[in-house]
SERO-4910 file (N, C-alpha, C, O; in steps of 0.05 Angstrom, whole numbers):
BEGIN
 pado doro    nc1    nc2    nc3   cac1   cac2   cac3    cc1    cc2    cc3    oc1    oc2    oc3
  Met    A    595   -304    457    584   -285    438    556   -292    430    550   -316    424
  Gln    A    538   -273    431    510   -278    425    506   -278    395    519   -263    380
  Gln    A    488   -295    386    481   -296    358    461   -274    351    443   -269    367
  Arg    A    464   -262    328    446   -241    319    419   -255    312    419   -275    298
  Pro    A    397   -243    322    371   -255    316    364   -254    286    370   -234    273
  Gly    A    352   -275    277    343   -275    249    317   -261    245    303   -254    265
  Arg    A    310   -255    221    284   -242    214    262   -262    218    262   -283    204
  Pro    A    243   -257    236    220   -276    240    203   -277    215    201   -257    200
  Leu    A    190   -300    211    172   -304    188    149   -283    188    142   -272    167
  Gly    A    138   -278    211    116   -258    213    125   -231    204    109   -216    192
  Leu    A    149   -223    210    160   -197    202    164   -196    172    158   -176    159
  Ser    A    174   -218    161    177   -220    132    150   -217    118    148   -202     98
  Leu    A    130   -230    128    103   -228    117     92   -199    119     81   -189    100
  Ala    A     97   -187    142     87   -159    146    100   -140    126     87   -123    115
  Ile    A    126   -143    122    140   -125    103    131   -131     74    126   -112     60
  Ile    A    129   -156     67    121   -163     39     93   -154     33     88   -142     12
  Ile    A     74   -159     51     46   -152     47     43   -121     46     29   -111     29
  Ser    A     57   -107     64     55    -78     63     68    -67     39     59    -46     28
  Leu    A     90    -79     30    103    -70      5     84    -74    -19     83    -56    -36
  Met    A     70    -96    -20     51   -100    -42     29    -80    -41     21    -69    -62
  Leu    A     18    -74    -18     -5    -56    -15      2    -27    -19    -13    -12    -32
  Phe    A     25    -18     -8     31     10     -9     52     18    -30     56     42    -34
  Ser    A     64     -1    -44     84      6    -64     78     -6    -91     75      8   -111
  Val    A     75    -32    -92     71    -46   -117     44    -40   -129     42    -33   -153
  Leu    A     23    -41   -113     -4    -36   -123     -7     -7   -134    -18     -4   -156
  Pro    A      1     14   -119     -2     41   -130     15     45   -155      5     58   -174
  Ile    A     39     35   -156     55     39   -180     43     23   -204     43     33   -226
  Ala    A     33     -1   -199     19    -16   -220     -6     -2   -230    -11     -2   -254
  Gln    A    -21     10   -212    -44     25   -220    -37     48   -239    -51     53   -259
  Val    A    -15     62   -233     -7     84   -250      2     74   -277     -5     86   -298
  Ile    A     17     52   -278     26     41   -303      2     32   -320      1     37   -344
  Ile    A    -17     18   -308    -41     10   -323    -57     34   -333    -66     34   -355
  Phe    A    -60     54   -316    -75     78   -324    -62     92   -347    -75     99   -367
  Leu    A    -35     95   -346    -21    108   -368    -22     92   -394    -25    103   -415
  Ala    A    -21     66   -391    -23     49   -415    -51     51   -427    -53     52   -452
  Leu    A    -72     51   -411    -99     54   -421   -103     81   -434   -115     84   -455
  Arg    A    -93    102   -421    -95    129   -432    -81    131   -459    -92    143   -478
  Gln    A    -58    120   -461    -43    120   -487    -59    104   -508    -60    112   -531
  Arg    A    -70     82   -500    -86     65   -519   -110     81   -529   -116     80   -553
  Phe    A   -125     94   -511   -148    110   -519   -141    133   -537   -156    140   -555
  Gln    A   -118    145   -532   -110    168   -549   -102    159   -577   -102    175   -596
  Asn    A    -94    134   -580    -86    124   -606   -108    112   -622   -103    101   -644
  Met    A   -133    113   -613   -155    102   -627   -161    117   -653   -156    141   -654
  Glu    A   -170    103   -673   -176    114   -699   -206    119   -703   -222    108   -688
  Phe    A   -212    135   -723   -240    139   -731   -249    117   -749   -234    106   -765
  Leu    A   -274    109   -746   -286     88   -763   -293    100   -790   -294    124   -794
  Glu    A   -297     83   -810   -303     92   -837   -330    107   -838   -332    126   -853
  Gly    A   -349    100   -822   -375    112   -822   -376    139   -808   -397    152   -807
  Gly    A   -353    148   -797   -352    173   -783   -353    171   -753   -348    191   -739
  Gly    A   -359    147   -742   -359    144   -713   -331    141   -703   -312    135   -718
  Ala    A   -328    146   -678   -301    144   -666   -301    122   -645   -321    117   -631
  Ile    A   -278    110   -642   -274     91   -621   -253    103   -603   -233    114   -612
  Gly    A   -257    101   -577   -237    112   -559   -249    135   -543   -273    138   -542
  Gly    A   -231    150   -531   -240    172   -515   -216    184   -501   -193    179   -508
  Asp    A   -222    200   -481   -201    213   -467   -205    208   -437   -226    214   -426
  Met    A   -185    197   -424   -186    191   -396   -174    215   -381   -150    221   -385
  Gln    A   -189    228   -365   -180    251   -350   -172    243   -322   -188    231   -307
  Phe    A   -148    250   -315   -138    246   -288   -114    264   -284    -99    268   -302
  Ser    A   -112    275   -261    -91    294   -255    -63    281   -256    -58    261   -243
  Asp    A    -46    292   -273    -19    281   -274     -3    284   -248     14    268   -242
  Ser    A     -9    305   -233      4    309   -208     -4    288   -188     12    279   -171
  Ala    A    -29    278   -189    -37    256   -171    -22    231   -178    -15    215   -161
  Leu    A    -18    226   -204     -2    203   -212     26    204   -203     38    185   -194
  Ile    A     38    228   -205     65    232   -196     68    227   -166     87    214   -157
  Trp    A     49    238   -151     50    234   -122     46    205   -114     58    195    -95
  Gln    A     30    190   -130     26    162   -124     52    146   -129     58    128   -113
  Val    A     66    153   -150     91    139   -156    112    147   -135    127    129   -126
  Ile    A    114    172   -128    133    181   -108    128    167    -81    147    157    -68
  Gly    A    102    166    -73     96    152    -48    103    123    -49    113    112    -29
  Gly    A     98    109    -71    105     81    -74    135     77    -73    144     57    -62
  Ala    A    150     95    -86    179     92    -86    191     97    -59    209     83    -50
  Ile    A    181    117    -44    191    122    -17    185     98      1    202     89     16
  Phe    A    161     87     -1    155     63     15    172     39      7    179     23     24
  Leu    A    179     37    -18    196     15    -27    223     17    -13    234     -3     -5
  Val    A    234     41    -11    260     45      2    257     38     32    275     25     43
  Ile    A    236     47     44    231     40     73    229     10     77    240     -1     96
  Ala    A    215     -3     59    211    -32     61    237    -47     58    243    -67     72
  Val    A    254    -38     39    280    -51     35    298    -47     60    311    -66     69
  Leu    A    298    -23     72    313    -19     96    302    -35    120    317    -45    136
  Ala    A    275    -37    121    263    -53    142    270    -83    139    273    -97    158
  Trp    A    272    -92    114    279   -120    109    307   -125    118    313   -146    130
  Arg    A    325   -106    114    353   -109    123    355   -107    153    373   -120    165
  Gly    A    338    -91    165    340    -87    194    359    -65    202    364    -62    226
  Lys    A    369    -50    184    387    -28    190    377     -3    178    366     -4    155
  Pro    A    379     19    190    386     25    218    364     15    237    342      8    229
  Thr    A    371     15    262    352      4    282    326     20    284    306     10    292
  Ser    A    328     46    277    304     63    279    285     58    256    263     70    256
  Ile    A    292     41    237    274     36    214    248     23    223    228     24    209
  Arg    A    249     10    246    224     -2    256    203     19    261    180     15    254
  Tyr    A    211     42    273    192     63    278    184     77    252    161     85    248
  Val    A    203     80    233    197     93    208    177     76    192    158     86    180
  Leu    A    180     49    193    161     31    180    133     34    192    113     36    177
  Ile    A    131     35    218    105     38    231     92     65    224     68     65    217
  Ile    A    107     86    225     96    113    218     88    114    189     66    124    183
  Ala    A    104    103    171     98    103    143     72     87    137     55     96    122
  Val    A     69     64    150     45     48    146     21     63    156      0     62    143
  Leu    A     23     75    179      0     90    190     -8    114    173    -31    119    169
  Ile    A     12    129    163      7    152    146     -6    143    120    -26    154    111
  Leu    A      5    123    107     -6    113     82    -33    101     86    -50    102     68
  Thr    A    -38     88    109    -64     77    114    -85    100    117   -107     98    106
  Ala    A    -78    121    131    -96    144    134   -102    157    107   -125    164    102
  Ile    A    -81    160     91    -86    172     64   -103    154     47   -122    163     34
  Thr    A    -98    128     47   -113    109     31   -142    108     40   -160    108     23
  Ile    A   -147    108     66   -174    107     76   -188    133     70   -212    133     62
  Gly    A   -175    156     72   -187    181     65   -195    183     36   -217    191     30
  Ile    A   -177    176     18   -183    176    -10   -205    157    -17   -222    163    -34
  Thr    A   -205    133     -5   -225    114    -11   -253    123     -1   -273    119    -15
  Leu    A   -254    135     23   -279    145     33   -290    168     16   -314    170     11
  Val    A   -273    185      6   -281    206    -12   -293    194    -38   -313    203    -48
  Ser    A   -280    174    -48   -289    161    -73   -316    147    -68   -333    147    -85
  Leu    A   -319    135    -44   -345    121    -38   -368    141    -34   -390    135    -42
  Asn    A   -362    164    -23   -382    184    -17   -389    203    -41   -407    218    -39
  Ser    A   -373    201    -62   -379    218    -85   -404    208    -99   -407    184   -104
  Ala    A   -422    227   -104   -448    219   -116   -444    213   -145   -430    227   -160
  Pro    A   -457    191   -155   -455    185   -183   -471    206   -200   -489    219   -189
  Asp    A   -465    208   -225   -478    227   -243   -507    217   -248   -510    196   -260
  Ile    A   -526    232   -238   -554    224   -240   -563    222   -270   -581    207   -277
  Gln    A   -551    238   -287   -559    239   -315   -555    212   -328   -571    204   -345
  Phe    A   -534    198   -320   -529    172   -332   -539    149   -316   -540    126   -325
  Gly    A   -548    154   -291   -558    133   -274   -536    117   -261   -512    122   -267
  Val    A   -543     98   -245   -524     81   -231   -525     54   -245   -546     42   -249
  Asp    A   -502     45   -253   -501     19   -266   -485     -1   -249   -477      4   -227
  Ser    A   -482    -25   -261   -469    -46   -246   -439    -40   -242   -427    -50   -222
  Ala    A   -427    -24   -259   -399    -17   -255   -396      0   -230   -376     -3   -216
  Gln    A   -415     17   -224   -413     34   -200   -415     16   -175   -401     20   -156
  Ser    A   -433     -3   -175   -436    -21   -152   -411    -39   -149   -403    -45   -127
  Leu    A   -399    -47   -172   -374    -63   -170   -352    -45   -159   -336    -55   -142
  Gln    A   -350    -21   -168   -330     -2   -158   -333      2   -128   -314      2   -113
  Asp    A   -358      6   -119   -363     10    -90   -355    -15    -74   -343    -12    -52
  Ser    A   -360    -38    -85   -353    -63    -71   -322    -65    -69   -312    -73    -48
  Leu    A   -309    -59    -91   -279    -60    -90   -267    -40    -71   -248    -46    -58
  Leu    A   -279    -16    -70   -269      4    -52   -273     -4    -23   -256      1     -6
  Arg    A   -296    -16    -17   -301    -26     11   -281    -48     18   -271    -49     40
  Gly    A   -275    -66     -1   -255    -87      3   -228    -75      8   -212    -85     24
  Arg    A   -222    -54     -7   -196    -40     -3   -194    -28     24   -172    -29     37
  Leu    A   -216    -17     34   -216     -6     62   -209    -28     82   -192    -24    100
  Ile    A   -222    -51     79   -219    -73     98   -190    -83     97   -177    -87    118
  Val    A   -180    -88     73   -153    -99     70   -132    -80     80   -114    -88     94
  Thr    A   -135    -54     74   -116    -34     84   -116    -33    114    -94    -32    126
  Ala    A   -139    -34    127   -140    -33    156   -128    -58    168   -113    -56    187
  Leu    A   -134    -81    157   -123   -106    168    -93   -108    164    -79   -117    183
  Val    A    -83   -100    141    -54   -101    137    -40    -82    156    -19    -89    167
  Ser    A    -50    -58    159    -37    -39    177    -37    -49    206    -18    -45    220
  Leu    A    -60    -60    214    -61    -71    241    -41    -93    245    -27    -95    266
  Tyr    A    -38   -111    225    -19   -133    227     10   -123    228     26   -132    245
  Val    A     16   -104    211     43    -93    211     50    -80    237     71    -86    249
  Val    A     33    -63    247     39    -50    273     41    -70    295     58    -68    313
  Trp    A     23    -90    295     23   -110    317     49   -126    315     62   -130    336
  Tyr    A     56   -136    292     79   -155    291    106   -140    294    124   -151    307
  Val    A    108   -116    284    133   -102    286    139    -95    316    162    -91    323
  Asn    A    118    -94    332    122    -88    361    124   -113    378    127   -111    402
  Arg    A    124   -137    366    128   -162    381    157   -165    388    175   -154    375
  Gly    A    162   -182    408    190   -186    417    209   -196    396    231   -185    394
  Pro    A    202   -217    380    222   -226    360    229   -205    340    252   -203    331
  Ala    A    210   -188    332    216   -167    312    233   -146    325    251   -135    313
  Arg    A    227   -139    350    243   -119    364    272   -129    367    291   -113    365
  Ala    A    275   -155    373    302   -166    376    317   -165    349    341   -159    349
  Phe    A    303   -171    328    316   -169    301    326   -141    295    349   -138    286
  Tyr    A    309   -121    301    318    -94    295    339    -84    315    356    -68    308
  Arg    A    338    -94    340    357    -86    360    384    -99    354    405    -87    359
  Gly    A    384   -123    343    408   -137    336    418   -157    357    438   -170    353
  Tyr    A    403   -159    378    410   -179    399    386   -185    416    366   -170    417
  Tyr    A    387   -208    429    366   -216    448    371   -203    475    394   -199    483
  Leu    A    350   -196    489    353   -186    516    360   -209    534    352   -232    530
  Pro    A    376   -204    555    383   -226    573    358   -235    588    340   -219    594
  Glu    A    357   -261    593    334   -272    608    335   -263    637    356   -262    649
  Ala    A    311   -257    647    310   -249    675    312   -274    692    297   -294    687
  His    A    330   -274    710    333   -298    727    315   -296    751    315   -276    765
  Ser    A    300   -316    755    282   -317    779    299   -328    802    316   -345    799
  Pro    A    293   -318    826    308   -328    849    301   -357    854    278   -366    851
  Asp    A    321   -372    863    317   -401    869    306   -403    897    316   -392    916
  Phe    A    285   -417    899    273   -422    926    278   -449    935    269   -457    957
***
């Protein structure tokens, strides 16, 4: 009887890193945004008549889609971690490629949006641009690693549930 292949370390890393990038990070961003928005809405007026706080505008439907996408990828990552069903390998690759394309598209739109000339460009804008460029690089590298490792022999054997028989070379 053949032993079932274990989950390779590289596959574990691929699943964990993609889970952090495509599920934990988006959901954490929504939580932080909602907490900040709630905090700004609860600000009080100063005695001199000035106000502290403001209103953070962001589409609630965009936040909902971000949470839904993160939750769906969480389910895919858990199934990929278990290795069942065997087709989850393809689902993981497709999900990573789709989320990578969406992330790169949104990031490029954010990078190409012109800053408000009335207020000028400040250091926060250049910091944001640097972070967005870093996000592009990290997203591309993680997706390349996931697609590469999930298609390697040890990962395929894990999802298949057995090792392929060794090809016997003829004895000379």
